[in-house]
A tleap script that builds the chain and sets N, CA, C and O, in Angstrom:
source leaprc.protein.ff14SB
mol = sequence {
  NMET ALA GLN PHE THR GLY LYS THR ALA MET
  ILE VAL ASP ASP PHE PRO THR ALA ARG ARG
  PHE ILE ARG ASN THR MET GLU GLU LEU GLU
  PHE THR CYS ILE GLU ALA SER SER ALA ALA
  GLN ALA LEU ASP LEU LEU GLU ASN GLU VAL
  PRO ASP MET ILE LEU ILE ASP LEU ASN MET
  PRO GLU LYS ASN GLY MET GLU LEU LEU GLN
  GLU LEU ARG GLY ARG ASP GLY PHE GLN GLU
  VAL PRO ILE LEU LEU MET MET MET HIE GLU
  THR GLU ALA VAL LEU ALA GLU ALA GLU ASN
  GLU ASN SER PRO MET SER GLY HIE LEU ILE
  LYS PRO PHE ASP ALA PHE THR LEU SER LYS
  VAL LEU ASP PRO LEU LEU CLYS
}
set mol.1.N position { 28.299 -24.337 0.835 }
set mol.1.CA position { 27.349 -23.393 1.296 }
set mol.1.C position { 28.379 -22.768 1.876 }
set mol.1.O position { 28.950 -23.572 2.613 }
set mol.2.N position { 29.039 -21.406 1.901 }
set mol.2.CA position { 29.429 -20.687 2.686 }
set mol.2.C position { 29.428 -20.832 3.994 }
set mol.2.O position { 28.529 -21.599 4.335 }
set mol.3.N position { 30.402 -20.193 5.372 }
set mol.3.CA position { 30.111 -20.337 6.539 }
set mol.3.C position { 30.793 -19.338 6.836 }
set mol.3.O position { 31.920 -19.145 6.379 }
set mol.4.N position { 29.981 -18.279 7.947 }
set mol.4.CA position { 30.783 -17.247 8.005 }
set mol.4.C position { 31.151 -17.107 9.804 }
set mol.4.O position { 30.689 -16.161 10.443 }
set mol.5.N position { 31.846 -17.955 10.328 }
set mol.5.CA position { 32.130 -18.162 11.494 }
set mol.5.C position { 32.937 -16.775 12.165 }
set mol.5.O position { 33.844 -16.256 11.515 }
set mol.6.N position { 32.673 -16.414 13.046 }
set mol.6.CA position { 33.230 -15.091 13.359 }
set mol.6.C position { 32.700 -13.715 13.187 }
set mol.6.O position { 32.998 -12.722 13.851 }
set mol.7.N position { 31.815 -13.814 12.131 }
set mol.7.CA position { 30.738 -12.478 11.486 }
set mol.7.C position { 29.751 -12.567 12.525 }
set mol.7.O position { 29.333 -13.477 13.241 }
set mol.8.N position { 29.410 -10.872 12.337 }
set mol.8.CA position { 28.580 -10.674 13.059 }
set mol.8.C position { 27.697 -9.836 12.234 }
set mol.8.O position { 28.156 -8.952 11.511 }
set mol.9.N position { 25.870 -10.211 12.364 }
set mol.9.CA position { 25.425 -9.614 11.842 }
set mol.9.C position { 24.191 -8.935 12.457 }
set mol.9.O position { 23.565 -9.666 13.225 }
set mol.10.N position { 23.697 -7.675 12.283 }
set mol.10.CA position { 22.548 -6.948 12.876 }
set mol.10.C position { 21.175 -7.019 11.734 }
set mol.10.O position { 21.141 -6.861 10.514 }
set mol.11.N position { 20.315 -7.267 12.545 }
set mol.11.CA position { 19.000 -7.761 11.679 }
set mol.11.C position { 18.172 -6.692 12.595 }
set mol.11.O position { 18.152 -6.637 13.825 }
set mol.12.N position { 17.435 -5.784 11.573 }
set mol.12.CA position { 16.566 -5.061 11.723 }
set mol.12.C position { 15.257 -5.163 11.149 }
set mol.12.O position { 15.074 -4.798 9.988 }
set mol.13.N position { 14.276 -5.650 11.892 }
set mol.13.CA position { 12.698 -5.785 11.154 }
set mol.13.C position { 11.647 -5.577 12.633 }
set mol.13.O position { 11.973 -5.987 13.747 }
set mol.14.N position { 10.571 -4.972 12.369 }
set mol.14.CA position { 9.519 -4.619 13.416 }
set mol.14.C position { 9.126 -6.057 13.528 }
set mol.14.O position { 8.990 -6.421 14.696 }
set mol.15.N position { 8.842 -7.242 12.348 }
set mol.15.CA position { 8.104 -8.119 13.612 }
set mol.15.C position { 9.370 -8.867 14.162 }
set mol.15.O position { 10.570 -8.769 13.906 }
set mol.16.N position { 8.608 -9.685 15.055 }
set mol.16.CA position { 9.390 -10.560 15.931 }
set mol.16.C position { 9.554 -11.689 15.524 }
set mol.16.O position { 10.709 -12.018 15.793 }
set mol.17.N position { 8.941 -12.601 14.934 }
set mol.17.CA position { 8.841 -13.613 13.880 }
set mol.17.C position { 9.495 -13.410 13.034 }
set mol.17.O position { 10.187 -14.423 12.930 }
set mol.18.N position { 9.780 -12.697 12.260 }
set mol.18.CA position { 10.528 -12.193 10.939 }
set mol.18.C position { 11.859 -12.489 11.574 }
set mol.18.O position { 12.717 -13.344 11.354 }
set mol.19.N position { 11.733 -11.366 12.550 }
set mol.19.CA position { 13.390 -11.562 13.494 }
set mol.19.C position { 14.002 -12.716 13.695 }
set mol.19.O position { 15.157 -12.993 13.374 }
set mol.20.N position { 12.885 -13.687 14.463 }
set mol.20.CA position { 13.483 -14.981 14.853 }
set mol.20.C position { 14.048 -15.952 13.531 }
set mol.20.O position { 15.001 -16.732 13.518 }
set mol.21.N position { 13.304 -15.676 12.684 }
set mol.21.CA position { 13.425 -16.532 11.048 }
set mol.21.C position { 14.517 -15.943 10.961 }
set mol.21.O position { 15.484 -16.483 11.498 }
set mol.22.N position { 14.642 -15.048 10.473 }
set mol.22.CA position { 16.173 -14.418 10.173 }
set mol.22.C position { 17.248 -15.064 10.942 }
set mol.22.O position { 18.156 -15.666 10.370 }
set mol.23.N position { 17.191 -14.981 11.941 }
set mol.23.CA position { 18.373 -15.052 13.115 }
set mol.23.C position { 18.273 -16.478 12.739 }
set mol.23.O position { 19.134 -16.689 11.885 }
set mol.24.N position { 17.522 -17.670 13.031 }
set mol.24.CA position { 17.942 -19.136 12.535 }
set mol.24.C position { 18.683 -19.204 11.523 }
set mol.24.O position { 19.747 -19.805 11.669 }
set mol.25.N position { 18.399 -18.684 10.340 }
set mol.25.CA position { 18.799 -18.894 9.304 }
set mol.25.C position { 20.305 -18.243 8.868 }
set mol.25.O position { 21.113 -18.575 8.001 }
set mol.26.N position { 20.297 -16.929 10.093 }
set mol.26.CA position { 22.085 -16.367 9.996 }
set mol.26.C position { 22.577 -17.461 10.737 }
set mol.26.O position { 23.548 -17.884 10.110 }
set mol.27.N position { 22.416 -18.066 11.655 }
set mol.27.CA position { 23.217 -18.749 12.542 }
set mol.27.C position { 23.434 -20.227 11.945 }
set mol.27.O position { 24.224 -21.086 12.336 }
set mol.28.N position { 22.503 -20.278 10.879 }
set mol.28.CA position { 23.161 -21.438 10.570 }
set mol.28.C position { 24.240 -21.617 9.482 }
set mol.28.O position { 24.788 -22.663 9.136 }
set mol.29.N position { 24.425 -20.351 9.014 }
set mol.29.CA position { 26.011 -20.100 8.379 }
set mol.29.C position { 26.846 -19.659 9.409 }
set mol.29.O position { 27.998 -19.487 9.010 }
set mol.30.N position { 26.649 -19.382 10.748 }
set mol.30.CA position { 27.640 -19.388 11.371 }
set mol.30.C position { 27.798 -17.587 12.159 }
set mol.30.O position { 28.731 -17.189 12.856 }
set mol.31.N position { 26.726 -16.918 11.793 }
set mol.31.CA position { 27.046 -15.632 12.321 }
set mol.31.C position { 26.610 -15.392 13.516 }
set mol.31.O position { 25.500 -15.902 13.674 }
set mol.32.N position { 26.941 -14.915 14.305 }
set mol.32.CA position { 27.094 -13.966 15.720 }
set mol.32.C position { 25.718 -12.988 15.026 }
set mol.32.O position { 25.738 -12.491 13.900 }
set mol.33.N position { 24.679 -12.892 15.927 }
set mol.33.CA position { 23.471 -12.249 15.344 }
set mol.33.C position { 23.068 -10.880 16.143 }
set mol.33.O position { 23.492 -11.174 17.261 }
set mol.34.N position { 22.524 -9.587 16.268 }
set mol.34.CA position { 22.276 -8.653 16.952 }
set mol.34.C position { 20.846 -8.371 16.646 }
set mol.34.O position { 20.519 -8.426 15.461 }
set mol.35.N position { 19.955 -8.082 17.529 }
set mol.35.CA position { 18.688 -7.430 16.486 }
set mol.35.C position { 18.039 -6.321 17.385 }
set mol.35.O position { 18.067 -5.989 18.570 }
set mol.36.N position { 17.511 -5.963 16.354 }
set mol.36.CA position { 16.922 -4.659 16.286 }
set mol.36.C position { 15.458 -4.651 16.315 }
set mol.36.O position { 15.004 -5.593 15.667 }
set mol.37.N position { 14.555 -3.893 16.857 }
set mol.37.CA position { 12.976 -3.983 16.093 }
set mol.37.C position { 12.907 -2.891 15.600 }
set mol.37.O position { 12.025 -2.878 14.742 }
set mol.38.N position { 13.477 -1.813 15.728 }
set mol.38.CA position { 13.142 -0.946 14.908 }
set mol.38.C position { 14.482 -0.033 14.141 }
set mol.38.O position { 15.633 -0.449 14.010 }
set mol.39.N position { 14.067 1.007 13.795 }
set mol.39.CA position { 15.370 1.852 13.370 }
set mol.39.C position { 16.069 2.454 14.447 }
set mol.39.O position { 17.296 2.357 14.422 }
set mol.40.N position { 15.375 3.232 15.664 }
set mol.40.CA position { 15.662 3.712 16.557 }
set mol.40.C position { 16.395 3.118 17.482 }
set mol.40.O position { 17.255 3.718 18.127 }
set mol.41.N position { 16.085 1.761 17.640 }
set mol.41.CA position { 16.943 0.798 17.988 }
set mol.41.C position { 18.111 0.538 17.750 }
set mol.41.O position { 18.972 0.250 18.582 }
set mol.42.N position { 18.261 0.641 16.303 }
set mol.42.CA position { 19.493 0.263 15.230 }
set mol.42.C position { 20.373 0.713 15.718 }
set mol.42.O position { 21.423 0.152 16.033 }
set mol.43.N position { 19.989 2.089 15.888 }
set mol.43.CA position { 20.981 3.547 15.541 }
set mol.43.C position { 21.798 3.258 17.006 }
set mol.43.O position { 23.000 3.050 17.170 }
set mol.44.N position { 20.505 3.333 18.189 }
set mol.44.CA position { 21.440 3.340 19.591 }
set mol.44.C position { 22.014 1.925 20.054 }
set mol.44.O position { 22.774 1.910 21.022 }
set mol.45.N position { 21.638 0.571 19.317 }
set mol.45.CA position { 22.646 -0.201 19.157 }
set mol.45.C position { 23.809 0.174 18.568 }
set mol.45.O position { 24.836 0.049 19.235 }
set mol.46.N position { 23.902 0.770 17.045 }
set mol.46.CA position { 25.026 0.830 16.371 }
set mol.46.C position { 26.390 1.782 17.074 }
set mol.46.O position { 27.567 1.656 16.733 }
set mol.47.N position { 25.907 2.658 18.037 }
set mol.47.CA position { 26.453 3.232 18.638 }
set mol.47.C position { 28.020 3.041 18.914 }
set mol.47.O position { 29.071 3.621 18.640 }
set mol.48.N position { 27.486 1.625 19.778 }
set mol.48.CA position { 28.688 0.836 20.406 }
set mol.48.C position { 29.527 -0.029 19.256 }
set mol.48.O position { 30.731 -0.243 19.396 }
set mol.49.N position { 28.856 -0.453 18.233 }
set mol.49.CA position { 29.512 -1.809 17.606 }
set mol.49.C position { 29.325 -1.600 16.369 }
set mol.49.O position { 28.130 -1.398 16.155 }
set mol.50.N position { 30.201 -1.535 15.093 }
set mol.50.CA position { 29.887 -2.252 14.000 }
set mol.50.C position { 29.660 -3.325 13.491 }
set mol.50.O position { 30.769 -3.801 13.247 }
set mol.51.N position { 28.639 -4.243 13.069 }
set mol.51.CA position { 28.819 -5.500 12.755 }
set mol.51.C position { 29.563 -5.410 11.173 }
set mol.51.O position { 29.970 -4.379 10.637 }
set mol.52.N position { 29.594 -6.415 10.769 }
set mol.52.CA position { 30.362 -7.171 9.462 }
set mol.52.C position { 29.282 -7.156 8.288 }
set mol.52.O position { 29.493 -7.067 7.079 }
set mol.53.N position { 28.029 -7.269 8.988 }
set mol.53.CA position { 27.257 -6.889 7.973 }
set mol.53.C position { 25.645 -6.898 8.736 }
set mol.53.O position { 25.333 -7.562 9.724 }
set mol.54.N position { 24.651 -5.843 7.859 }
set mol.54.CA position { 23.557 -5.359 8.576 }
set mol.54.C position { 22.225 -5.849 7.451 }
set mol.54.O position { 22.300 -5.778 6.225 }
set mol.55.N position { 21.199 -6.279 8.134 }
set mol.55.CA position { 20.109 -6.800 6.969 }
set mol.55.C position { 19.007 -5.746 7.964 }
set mol.55.O position { 18.969 -5.694 9.194 }
set mol.56.N position { 18.099 -4.902 6.888 }
set mol.56.CA position { 17.227 -4.028 6.987 }
set mol.56.C position { 16.024 -4.312 6.272 }
set mol.56.O position { 16.033 -4.497 5.055 }
set mol.57.N position { 14.881 -4.359 7.042 }
set mol.57.CA position { 13.458 -4.605 6.396 }
set mol.57.C position { 13.134 -3.499 6.147 }
set mol.57.O position { 13.189 -2.532 6.906 }
set mol.58.N position { 12.751 -3.534 5.027 }
set mol.58.CA position { 12.517 -1.899 3.903 }
set mol.58.C position { 10.990 -1.542 4.510 }
set mol.58.O position { 10.599 -0.382 4.386 }
set mol.59.N position { 10.276 -2.360 5.051 }
set mol.59.CA position { 8.784 -1.760 5.369 }
set mol.59.C position { 8.916 -1.601 6.818 }
set mol.59.O position { 8.621 -2.653 7.386 }
set mol.60.N position { 9.213 -0.777 7.522 }
set mol.60.CA position { 8.982 -0.370 8.839 }
set mol.60.C position { 8.347 1.260 9.221 }
set mol.60.O position { 8.626 2.315 8.651 }
set mol.61.N position { 7.323 1.008 10.489 }
set mol.61.CA position { 6.773 2.364 10.779 }
set mol.61.C position { 7.932 3.229 11.638 }
set mol.61.O position { 9.013 2.800 12.041 }
set mol.62.N position { 7.465 4.359 11.768 }
set mol.62.CA position { 8.286 5.644 11.612 }
set mol.62.C position { 9.531 5.860 11.073 }
set mol.62.O position { 9.777 7.059 10.939 }
set mol.63.N position { 10.423 5.093 10.708 }
set mol.63.CA position { 11.953 5.307 9.629 }
set mol.63.C position { 11.848 4.058 8.853 }
set mol.63.O position { 11.960 2.986 9.447 }
set mol.64.N position { 11.559 4.111 7.067 }
set mol.64.CA position { 11.402 2.900 7.023 }
set mol.64.C position { 13.067 2.013 6.640 }
set mol.64.O position { 13.870 2.465 7.457 }
set mol.65.N position { 13.748 1.015 5.761 }
set mol.65.CA position { 14.734 0.467 5.795 }
set mol.65.C position { 15.934 1.550 5.055 }
set mol.65.O position { 17.073 1.754 5.474 }
set mol.66.N position { 15.204 2.215 3.702 }
set mol.66.CA position { 16.192 3.005 3.252 }
set mol.66.C position { 16.506 4.141 4.220 }
set mol.66.O position { 17.626 4.090 4.728 }
set mol.67.N position { 15.737 5.127 4.556 }
set mol.67.CA position { 16.037 6.049 5.008 }
set mol.67.C position { 17.035 5.689 6.326 }
set mol.67.O position { 17.900 6.494 6.673 }
set mol.68.N position { 16.838 4.431 7.013 }
set mol.68.CA position { 17.735 4.172 8.030 }
set mol.68.C position { 18.824 3.545 7.051 }
set mol.68.O position { 19.640 3.202 7.907 }
set mol.69.N position { 19.264 3.247 6.110 }
set mol.69.CA position { 20.324 2.791 5.265 }
set mol.69.C position { 21.156 3.926 4.983 }
set mol.69.O position { 22.382 3.833 5.049 }
set mol.70.N position { 20.563 5.006 4.669 }
set mol.70.CA position { 20.705 6.265 4.112 }
set mol.70.C position { 21.734 6.927 5.366 }
set mol.70.O position { 22.920 7.241 5.267 }
set mol.71.N position { 20.659 7.028 6.786 }
set mol.71.CA position { 21.564 7.578 7.685 }
set mol.71.C position { 23.211 6.678 8.124 }
set mol.71.O position { 24.296 7.097 8.529 }
set mol.72.N position { 22.775 5.538 7.851 }
set mol.72.CA position { 24.098 4.617 8.351 }
set mol.72.C position { 25.053 4.981 7.224 }
set mol.72.O position { 26.205 4.999 7.656 }
set mol.73.N position { 25.000 5.185 6.336 }
set mol.73.CA position { 25.664 5.580 5.047 }
set mol.73.C position { 26.606 6.637 5.473 }
set mol.73.O position { 27.813 6.412 5.376 }
set mol.74.N position { 26.165 7.815 5.956 }
set mol.74.CA position { 26.249 9.056 6.282 }
set mol.74.C position { 27.140 9.331 7.785 }
set mol.74.O position { 27.427 10.469 8.156 }
set mol.75.N position { 27.599 7.794 8.739 }
set mol.75.CA position { 28.383 7.760 9.615 }
set mol.75.C position { 29.531 7.123 9.501 }
set mol.75.O position { 29.712 6.279 8.624 }
set mol.76.N position { 30.483 7.477 10.425 }
set mol.76.CA position { 31.606 7.045 10.041 }
set mol.76.C position { 31.804 5.355 10.411 }
set mol.76.O position { 31.194 4.709 11.264 }
set mol.77.N position { 32.676 4.973 9.638 }
set mol.77.CA position { 32.641 3.586 9.998 }
set mol.77.C position { 31.862 2.250 9.039 }
set mol.77.O position { 32.215 1.113 8.725 }
set mol.78.N position { 30.695 3.051 8.808 }
set mol.78.CA position { 29.300 2.552 8.049 }
set mol.78.C position { 29.204 2.337 6.249 }
set mol.78.O position { 28.389 1.610 5.680 }
set mol.79.N position { 30.138 3.076 5.667 }
set mol.79.CA position { 30.306 2.981 4.467 }
set mol.79.C position { 30.875 1.847 3.456 }
set mol.79.O position { 30.740 1.785 2.234 }
set mol.80.N position { 31.599 0.908 4.400 }
set mol.80.CA position { 32.207 -0.277 3.564 }
set mol.80.C position { 31.299 -1.353 4.342 }
set mol.80.O position { 31.640 -2.533 4.422 }
set mol.81.N position { 30.565 -1.042 4.694 }
set mol.81.CA position { 29.816 -2.625 6.083 }
set mol.81.C position { 28.468 -2.606 4.569 }
set mol.81.O position { 27.859 -1.646 4.098 }
set mol.82.N position { 28.438 -3.673 4.295 }
set mol.82.CA position { 27.795 -4.486 3.306 }
set mol.82.C position { 25.882 -4.361 4.323 }
set mol.82.O position { 25.778 -4.715 5.497 }
set mol.83.N position { 24.785 -3.859 3.571 }
set mol.83.CA position { 24.064 -3.513 4.228 }
set mol.83.C position { 22.747 -4.048 2.888 }
set mol.83.O position { 22.588 -3.640 1.738 }
set mol.84.N position { 22.119 -4.931 3.565 }
set mol.84.CA position { 20.480 -5.753 2.608 }
set mol.84.C position { 19.362 -5.001 2.779 }
set mol.84.O position { 19.127 -4.583 3.913 }
set mol.85.N position { 18.607 -4.738 1.865 }
set mol.85.CA position { 17.298 -4.549 1.995 }
set mol.85.C position { 16.792 -5.435 1.620 }
set mol.85.O position { 16.977 -5.996 0.540 }
set mol.86.N position { 15.729 -5.836 2.839 }
set mol.86.CA position { 14.830 -6.953 3.153 }
set mol.86.C position { 13.686 -6.961 2.671 }
set mol.86.O position { 13.166 -5.942 3.127 }
set mol.87.N position { 12.816 -7.573 1.905 }
set mol.87.CA position { 11.387 -7.025 1.761 }
set mol.87.C position { 10.235 -8.508 1.481 }
set mol.87.O position { 10.579 -9.690 1.494 }
set mol.88.N position { 9.031 -8.032 1.277 }
set mol.88.CA position { 8.399 -9.512 0.944 }
set mol.88.C position { 8.288 -9.432 -0.668 }
set mol.88.O position { 8.490 -10.504 -1.239 }
set mol.89.N position { 8.058 -8.557 -1.304 }
set mol.89.CA position { 7.862 -8.493 -2.778 }
set mol.89.C position { 9.100 -7.121 -3.355 }
set mol.89.O position { 9.699 -6.293 -2.668 }
set mol.90.N position { 9.119 -7.315 -4.638 }
set mol.90.CA position { 10.418 -6.773 -5.187 }
set mol.90.C position { 9.750 -5.393 -5.134 }
set mol.90.O position { 8.644 -5.403 -4.595 }
set mol.91.N position { 10.262 -4.013 -5.655 }
set mol.91.CA position { 9.429 -2.920 -5.950 }
set mol.91.C position { 10.283 -2.383 -7.227 }
set mol.91.O position { 11.436 -2.689 -7.530 }
set mol.92.N position { 9.391 -1.496 -7.889 }
set mol.92.CA position { 10.228 -0.886 -9.062 }
set mol.92.C position { 11.090 0.424 -8.424 }
set mol.92.O position { 11.655 1.137 -9.253 }
set mol.93.N position { 11.195 0.708 -7.270 }
set mol.93.CA position { 11.903 1.629 -7.144 }
set mol.93.C position { 13.185 0.970 -6.238 }
set mol.93.O position { 14.175 1.694 -6.137 }
set mol.94.N position { 13.223 -0.337 -5.583 }
set mol.94.CA position { 14.612 -0.966 -4.626 }
set mol.94.C position { 15.124 -1.287 -6.381 }
set mol.94.O position { 16.168 -0.827 -6.841 }
set mol.95.N position { 14.252 -2.066 -7.100 }
set mol.95.CA position { 14.902 -2.476 -8.428 }
set mol.95.C position { 15.979 -1.267 -9.326 }
set mol.95.O position { 16.911 -1.437 -10.113 }
set mol.96.N position { 15.423 -0.220 -8.848 }
set mol.96.CA position { 16.067 0.855 -9.757 }
set mol.96.C position { 17.118 1.039 -8.901 }
set mol.96.O position { 18.257 1.207 -9.337 }
set mol.97.N position { 16.791 1.022 -7.377 }
set mol.97.CA position { 18.284 1.679 -6.588 }
set mol.97.C position { 19.293 0.134 -6.605 }
set mol.97.O position { 20.462 0.359 -6.289 }
set mol.98.N position { 19.141 -0.596 -6.763 }
set mol.98.CA position { 19.832 -1.868 -6.782 }
set mol.98.C position { 20.744 -1.809 -8.020 }
set mol.98.O position { 21.907 -2.193 -7.902 }
set mol.99.N position { 20.181 -1.244 -9.482 }
set mol.99.CA position { 20.887 -1.047 -10.261 }
set mol.99.C position { 21.763 0.033 -10.662 }
set mol.99.O position { 22.488 0.053 -11.657 }
set mol.100.N position { 21.601 1.027 -9.683 }
set mol.100.CA position { 21.984 2.176 -9.632 }
set mol.100.C position { 23.857 1.963 -8.787 }
set mol.100.O position { 24.127 1.644 -7.629 }
set mol.101.N position { 24.839 2.310 -9.999 }
set mol.101.CA position { 26.061 2.050 -9.122 }
set mol.101.C position { 26.587 2.956 -8.288 }
set mol.101.O position { 27.790 2.942 -8.025 }
set mol.102.N position { 25.736 3.861 -7.769 }
set mol.102.CA position { 26.111 5.017 -6.655 }
set mol.102.C position { 25.322 4.736 -5.635 }
set mol.102.O position { 25.369 5.605 -4.765 }
set mol.103.N position { 24.411 3.597 -5.345 }
set mol.103.CA position { 23.496 3.103 -4.530 }
set mol.103.C position { 23.761 2.603 -3.160 }
set mol.103.O position { 24.446 1.584 -3.080 }
set mol.104.N position { 23.285 3.214 -1.949 }
set mol.104.CA position { 24.218 3.034 -0.754 }
set mol.104.C position { 24.063 1.692 -0.229 }
set mol.104.O position { 24.631 1.239 0.765 }
set mol.105.N position { 23.163 1.043 -1.060 }
set mol.105.CA position { 22.155 -0.709 -0.604 }
set mol.105.C position { 23.517 -1.638 -1.533 }
set mol.105.O position { 23.999 -1.404 -2.641 }
set mol.106.N position { 23.758 -2.489 -0.748 }
set mol.106.CA position { 24.732 -3.587 -1.094 }
set mol.106.C position { 23.647 -4.652 -1.764 }
set mol.106.O position { 24.328 -5.418 -2.446 }
set mol.107.N position { 22.694 -4.906 -1.828 }
set mol.107.CA position { 21.772 -5.678 -2.171 }
set mol.107.C position { 20.181 -5.848 -1.559 }
set mol.107.O position { 19.612 -5.078 -0.785 }
set mol.108.N position { 19.716 -6.954 -2.086 }
set mol.108.CA position { 18.320 -7.006 -1.826 }
set mol.108.C position { 17.967 -8.361 -1.677 }
set mol.108.O position { 18.183 -9.049 -2.674 }
set mol.109.N position { 17.425 -8.992 -0.586 }
set mol.109.CA position { 16.617 -9.982 -0.449 }
set mol.109.C position { 15.186 -10.410 -0.366 }
set mol.109.O position { 14.744 -9.795 0.604 }
set mol.110.N position { 14.431 -10.989 -0.769 }
set mol.110.CA position { 12.939 -11.564 -1.277 }
set mol.110.C position { 12.982 -12.364 0.504 }
set mol.110.O position { 13.742 -13.241 0.914 }
set mol.111.N position { 11.905 -11.667 1.203 }
set mol.111.CA position { 11.653 -12.822 2.034 }
set mol.111.C position { 10.338 -13.609 2.035 }
set mol.111.O position { 9.347 -12.946 1.727 }
set mol.112.N position { 10.125 -15.075 2.364 }
set mol.112.CA position { 11.240 -15.558 3.273 }
set mol.112.C position { 12.570 -15.934 2.235 }
set mol.112.O position { 12.521 -15.905 1.005 }
set mol.113.N position { 13.940 -16.347 3.193 }
set mol.113.CA position { 14.850 -16.785 2.103 }
set mol.113.C position { 15.396 -17.793 3.093 }
set mol.113.O position { 15.314 -17.616 4.309 }
set mol.114.N position { 15.938 -18.820 2.554 }
set mol.114.CA position { 17.002 -19.809 3.249 }
set mol.114.C position { 18.084 -19.897 3.088 }
set mol.114.O position { 18.499 -19.352 2.065 }
set mol.115.N position { 19.082 -20.594 3.959 }
set mol.115.CA position { 20.604 -20.321 4.171 }
set mol.115.C position { 21.309 -20.604 2.992 }
set mol.115.O position { 22.410 -20.115 3.244 }
set mol.116.N position { 21.400 -21.245 1.484 }
set mol.116.CA position { 21.629 -21.137 0.418 }
set mol.116.C position { 21.771 -19.824 -0.166 }
set mol.116.O position { 22.794 -19.236 -0.514 }
set mol.117.N position { 20.298 -19.394 -0.219 }
set mol.117.CA position { 20.115 -18.095 -0.639 }
set mol.117.C position { 21.005 -17.162 -0.567 }
set mol.117.O position { 21.791 -16.727 -1.408 }
set mol.118.N position { 20.759 -16.816 0.818 }
set mol.118.CA position { 21.800 -15.620 1.741 }
set mol.118.C position { 22.972 -15.921 1.718 }
set mol.118.O position { 23.765 -14.984 1.625 }
set mol.119.N position { 23.514 -17.318 1.793 }
set mol.119.CA position { 25.074 -17.390 1.183 }
set mol.119.C position { 25.444 -16.947 0.156 }
set mol.119.O position { 26.500 -16.338 -0.014 }
set mol.120.N position { 24.530 -17.224 -0.752 }
set mol.120.CA position { 25.535 -16.773 -2.499 }
set mol.120.C position { 24.940 -15.287 -2.204 }
set mol.120.O position { 25.511 -14.546 -3.003 }
set mol.121.N position { 24.311 -14.759 -1.644 }
set mol.121.CA position { 24.138 -13.148 -1.994 }
set mol.121.C position { 25.632 -12.427 -0.647 }
set mol.121.O position { 26.288 -11.385 -0.663 }
set mol.122.N position { 25.615 -13.422 0.162 }
set mol.122.CA position { 26.371 -12.540 0.962 }
set mol.122.C position { 28.091 -12.778 0.958 }
set mol.122.O position { 28.955 -12.057 1.456 }
set mol.123.N position { 28.252 -14.198 0.127 }
set mol.123.CA position { 29.837 -14.834 -0.080 }
set mol.123.C position { 30.370 -13.677 -1.237 }
set mol.123.O position { 31.586 -13.658 -1.427 }
set mol.124.N position { 29.972 -13.224 -1.605 }
set mol.124.CA position { 30.766 -12.152 -2.759 }
set mol.124.C position { 31.090 -10.909 -1.859 }
set mol.124.O position { 32.063 -10.201 -2.118 }
set mol.125.N position { 30.110 -10.608 -0.605 }
set mol.125.CA position { 30.147 -9.296 -0.374 }
set mol.125.C position { 31.320 -9.312 1.110 }
set mol.125.O position { 31.788 -8.305 1.643 }
set mol.126.N position { 31.581 -10.780 1.523 }
set mol.126.CA position { 32.030 -10.456 2.832 }
set mol.126.C position { 33.260 -11.228 2.694 }
set mol.126.O position { 33.848 -11.641 3.693 }
set mol.127.N position { 33.747 -11.481 1.322 }
set mol.127.CA position { 35.146 -11.980 1.101 }
set mol.127.C position { 36.013 -11.540 1.466 }
set mol.127.O position { 37.111 -12.041 1.220 }
savepdb mol mol.pdb
quit
């Protein structure tokens, strides 16, 4: 299993329990984590820092994960940052977006996931 010592990840999820679970999984892989409970908080935190990767929950109130993803891709410094959407169930819209070679999404994960699954997804993105 790959280790990502020195890498920073932002976790954006409106559920504190989900953020804690994801943070613990990320820390198993040696990531330093930044957490945001909403798209608005994530955007504020990202004014001062560009992490090595971002995990965004698809289903959030006010601004969903896809909307946040698209806004981030429009910002300087975020075009090459791996951004993954997380969800409880795959949807046809997400699968179609994932297959689109011009998609702003770097990949997606089905929650819950373990460190091994996360490592397999991230290893090619963070080499």
